[in-house]
NUSEKE-373252 format. One record per atom (N, C-alpha, C, CB): z negated, x, y. Coordinates in steps of 0.001 Angstrom, whole numbers, plus 500000, padded with zeros to 6 digits. Glycine has a CB too. Layout:
N
ZXY
...
END
This chain:
102
181540800204260863
180868801505260591
181423802407260641
180367801689259636
180961803573261112
181649804851260687
181047806166259985
182168805296261799
181701806443259146
180995807432258409
181232808917258492
181151807123257199
180754809868258372
180971811046258886
180726812015257320
179863811317260316
181347813042257586
181232814331256734
182178815380256631
181098814020255524
182008816306255600
182961817467256104
184118817239254667
181971819388256259
185199817928255204
186192818387254120
186669819440254428
187246817598253818
186733820610253171
186674822109253508
185877822689254669
187972822530253750
185043822090254987
184137823135256035
184382822220257131
184716824951256372
185210821181257356
185704820523258769
185118819505259147
186995820109258850
184528819034260030
183819817862260301
184846816556260242
183107818041261729
184435815353259329
185622814321259297
184647813383259721
186551813966257815
185521811844259911
184636810762259948
185976809343259531
183704810728261771
185538808354258984
186603807072258732
186695806546259988
186143805835257652
187595805549260035
188505804956260867
189098803499259812
189772806254261343
188641802738260523
189220801639259751
190384800844259931
188447800861259691
191317800600259125
192980800207259147
192998799278258075
194172801524258843
193845798442258666
194214796983258115
195214797434256962
195008795837259372
194987796921255627
195642797458254344
195738796184253524
194752798694253543
196237796312252329
196198795050251413
195600795674249982
197883794282251212
194843794719249670
194555795206248019
194616793789247428
192827796091247622
195342793844246096
195553792657245275
196233791708246252
194176792050244634
197306791909246873
198130791486247721
197327790577248801
199215790821246985
196120791165249202
195208790216250070
195059791125251222
193673789721249374
195189790779252320
194681791777253542
193124792301253273
194703790872255131
193059793630253704
191641794169253474
191757794844254792
191278795184252037
190416795231255009
189918796595256168
189778797458255262
188406796546257177
190492798915255554
189807800071254293
189591801210255517
191196800760252607
188686801751254889
188347803153255647
188887804367255289
187035803460255590
189452805028256023
190215806374256226
189992807423257004
191256806198256563
189775808568256239
189133809907256470
190191810481257459
188890810871255027
189390810728258624
190421811579259711
189536812628260045
190985810733261218
190388813806261043
189821815042261257
189152814741262455
190761816220261312
188227815258262574
187088814785263974
187924815443265225
185108815672263887
188278816584265194
188727817240266173
190320817573266735
188145818193265905
191179816753265518
192270815871266167
192600814559265784
193404816448266078
191639813893265266
192064812471264762
193075812221263696
192568811766265827
193767813204263305
194752812973262615
194064812490260893
195720814369262784
194662811822260102
194494811467258639
194309812940258123
195861810575257905
193280813038257188
192942813708256187
193913813404255259
191686813503255800
194897814579254959
195652814510253489
195538815882252791
197347814134253630
196109815521251912
196293817177250886
196802818057251821
197550817236249400
197721817846252411
198846818746253446
198059819299254368
200063817879254311
197334818385255371
196631818536256351
195481819587255846
196210817190256850
194763819644254581
193754819974254204
194135821426253774
193212819041253296
195259821620253238
195899823040253150
196247823803254191
196975823027252534
196431823342255315
196765823884256607
195608824444257125
197323822916257535
194335823992256939
193027824761257590
192669825766256917
191794824006257717
191841826347257847
191233827454257149
189729827152257165
191589828863257822
188956827956255981
187711827759255706
187239828260256939
187198828348254465
185890827535257586
185168827910258863
184292829603258306
183849826321259368
184484829403257051
183254830674256846
184368832090256464
181839830224255094
184927831868255463
185679833107254710
186949833010255585
186009832923252851
187577832203256479
189305832155256904
190040831922256205
189966833139257309
189841831429254698
191013831637253651
191489830188253983
190578832022251830
192594830037253137
193219828299253443
192755827836252048
195320827986253732
192741826607251820
192776825933250158
193970826270249819
192610824220249872
193973826056248303
194980826460247088
195919825249247519
194288826428245233
197299825468246935
198397824660246997
197810823116246263
199739825484246164
197025823018245585
196147822017245089
194961821418245931
195625822546243965
194550822187246968
193653821846247889
192021822241247078
193974820139248319
192386823171246579
190857823710245754
190626824896246935
191054824538243662
189021825070246799
188225825989247279
188716827421247058
186989825771246743
189489828256247983
189980829634247407
189151830335246744
190411830506248306
187667830329247301
186716830960246957
186373831209245502
185876830446247537
186353830239244899
186065829569243473
186796828377242776
184787829108243526
188369828761242942
189175827619242548
189472828175241152
190528827256243539
189490827287240297
190121827073238804
188923828262237763
192291827732238806
187676827973237975
186586828354237381
186854827537235895
185210827977238306
186817828603234881
186847828048233497
185641827224233285
186920829153232423
185557825828232450
184438825213232301
183934824154233398
183589826196232133
184868824269234413
184068823733235792
185138822494236427
183833825254237145
184522821177236477
185372820073236850
185635820178238579
184578818589236348
184200820542239353
184313820488240642
183305821565241196
184096819081241115
183775822016242124
183181823291242681
183577823390244408
183881824687241735
182564823879245084
182436824340246340
181623824943246998
182538823731246871
182165826049247831
181136827111248434
180438826561249402
181721828348249014
180593825351250186
180005825131251167
180586825072252768
179185825918250953
181301826216252388
182032826586253552
181162827060254872
182879825387253889
180088827338254707
179057827172255675
178631826532256453
178986827650256147
178644825016255721
178353824023256603
177572822930255837
179614823518257250
177872823166254587
177268822067253682
176795823266252439
178609820606253116
175844822348251806
175203822947250301
176530823139249323
173949821655249440
176277824341248674
177401824418247535
177126823961246413
177835825626247208
177988823843245451
177488822942244380
178957823585243027
177521820773245086
178481823596241821
179248823723240404
179199822773239639
178870824691239592
180007821721239376
179858820731238273
180764821418236892
180520819096238856
179616821739235989
180338822107234662
180690820868233582
179366823168233896
181745821168232772
181610819833232088
181508819935230599
182788818944232418
180915820961229987
180425820853228632
179316821829228645
181516821144227507
178317821248227747
178340820652226724
178190818984227460
177185821295225670
177661819134228421
177397817686229413
177562818350230964
175467816838229175
177652817254231575
178119817393233208
176789817925233848
178648815744234040
176665819194234095
175678819891235002
175968820116236045
175265820919234705
175224819839237013
175478820136238484
174673821056238805
175326819070239421
175043822255239412
174119823120240352
174476823285241569
173926824374239959
173490822964242293
173461822980243845
172487824171244613
172901821479244301
173243824428245892
172244825547246385
172877826334247335
171727826492245281
172328827156248015
173088828261248762
173440829416248113
172408828704249822
175084829856248189
175223830907247327
175762831710248507
176137830703245934
175201833234248272
175601834148249252
176661835016248399
174304835002249907
177376835489249547
178583836090249162
178277837810249171
179824835564250255
END
């Protein structure tokens, strides 16, 4: 089975690799960039530009448009290909999804 998705606005897919889990052989799924076939890593994510705003991810791999918002545990602008979201940490986890216009 191959899964598809987006990372930082770029299409990715899974490829199975043989690995080990608890000392036993297992097949694991690893994300790869659709355009190059390379593995998705923090380094490769930082090297890519957002297809919408053309900015690069922060050093920690965060979305540059909305990185490090106070009280937010996760957020993504959608990069022009997905629905945007903001997940707040307090008083309880609340997620807002939709299209954010700039």
